[in-house]
Structure formats: C-alpha cells, structure tokens
N, C-alpha and C positions, 0 to 999 in steps of 0.2 A: 960798846953800843946794842950790844945783843942781850945783856943783862939789863938794861935800860930799858929796850923795846921790849924784853919778854916780862919786865913789869910792868910795864902798862897794857899788856895784852892781858895780864893775869886780872889785873885792876877791872880792864874792860869786861872779861871775864865775869869777875865777882857782881860788878854791876849789873849784869845783864842776867845774873841770875838771879840776884834780888829781883829784879823787875819782873822775871818770870815768876818766879814764888808769889810774888803780890798780887799779880795778875791771875794766877791761879787760883788764890783764895779766894777774890774779889767774883770770880766766875762760878765759883762753887758757892759760895753765900749768895749769889741772885740766882741760883738754880735750885738752891734750898727754898729759900724765899718765893720762889717760883709754884716750887711743888705744896708749899704750907697753904699758899692762897688757894692753889685747886684743891687740897684736900678738906681745906674749911668750908669753899665755898661748894662743895660737893655735902659736905656733912650739913651745912646748912640748908641746901635743895630739900636732903632725904628728910630732917625733922619738917620742913614747911609740907613737904607730901608726905609726911606721916601724921601730922596734926590734921592734915585735911580728912586723908583716908579714915581717922578715927572719927571723926564727927559726922563722917557720912556713915559709916556702920551705927555709931551710936542711933543716929537718927533712924534708919531702918532697922535696928533692932528695936528700937522703941515702937513706930509703926509694926512692925509685924508680929509682937508683943500683943498689940492692941486687937489688932485682928484677928491673932488666935485665940485671944482672951474673948473677943465677942463671939465668936465662931464656937467655942466650947462654953461659953455662959459666965466664965470668971477670969476676970484679966489678967489675978495673979499667974491662973495656970499658965497663961499665954507668957509670961516673964520667965514661969519657971522653965519651960521648953526650950526657950532662946538660951537661956541660959546652961542649961543641959546638953545643948548643941554646940556651943562657944566651951563645954568644959571637954565635949570629946575631940573635937577640933584641937584643943590644947593637948592631951594626951597622945591624939597621933604626932603631934609636932614634936613632943620631948621622944617620944619614942623611937620616930621614923625621920626625924628632920635634921638632924645633926649633918647628914652630909650635904644635903641642900644646902642649910645655913653656911656652912664653911665653904662651900664653892661659889655661892653668892657673894660672902666677903673676899674671897679670893680674887675673884672677878673683878670687882669693884676696886679694890687694891694694885691691881695689875692696870686698871686702867688710869688710874691717879699716877703710879710710878711708871710710867711704861718709857720715859727717859731715860732708865738707870742701866 
C-alpha cells in the first residue's frame, strides 16, 4: 500500500512540476513579449520625434541662413555660417558628448526594462 501510495505521489509531483515549468515558460514568454512591445513603441516614438525635430531644424536653418545672407548681402555666406555653427556643435559632441550619450541611453534602457 505504501509503495502504491508513494508512486501516486511521485506521479502527482511529476505532473505538478511539469505544469509549473510550463507556466513559468509561458510567463517569461509573455514578459519578453511585453518588453519587446514596449521597446518597439519607444523606438518608434523616438524616430517620429527625431524626424519632426529634424524638419524643424532644417526649416530654421534655411530661414536663418537666408536671414544672415540677406544681412550680409550674399545668401551663400549665410548658409556657410550656419553650416560652420553645426560643424562646431558636431565637434563639441564628438569631444565631450560620450558620457552624456551613454547616460541617456542607459536611462532609456532602464525605463524600458525596469521590471527585470
């Protein structure tokens, strides 16, 4: 009687362990899916916002280039000045921007994967 009873308990334990493992696998699949959706939506929002900001800067640059060109008397000089300003900004970002960029990326990833 005890061997048969022990066998049933082991079978039940085995079934419970399989159910538990399947439940854990399903949970982690859903969790990964949720994080993937959150990361994808964050990337999409970033790309849309970056595109809008790029358009704003483009039109502001054109307007400022035309304004400076009109004040100086030669339109192309105004555009060269604006291009020079952007070049200086690029150099500053390349020289001093690495810690800021790394910190920003880390902050974004922490927000996406805060549940880990």
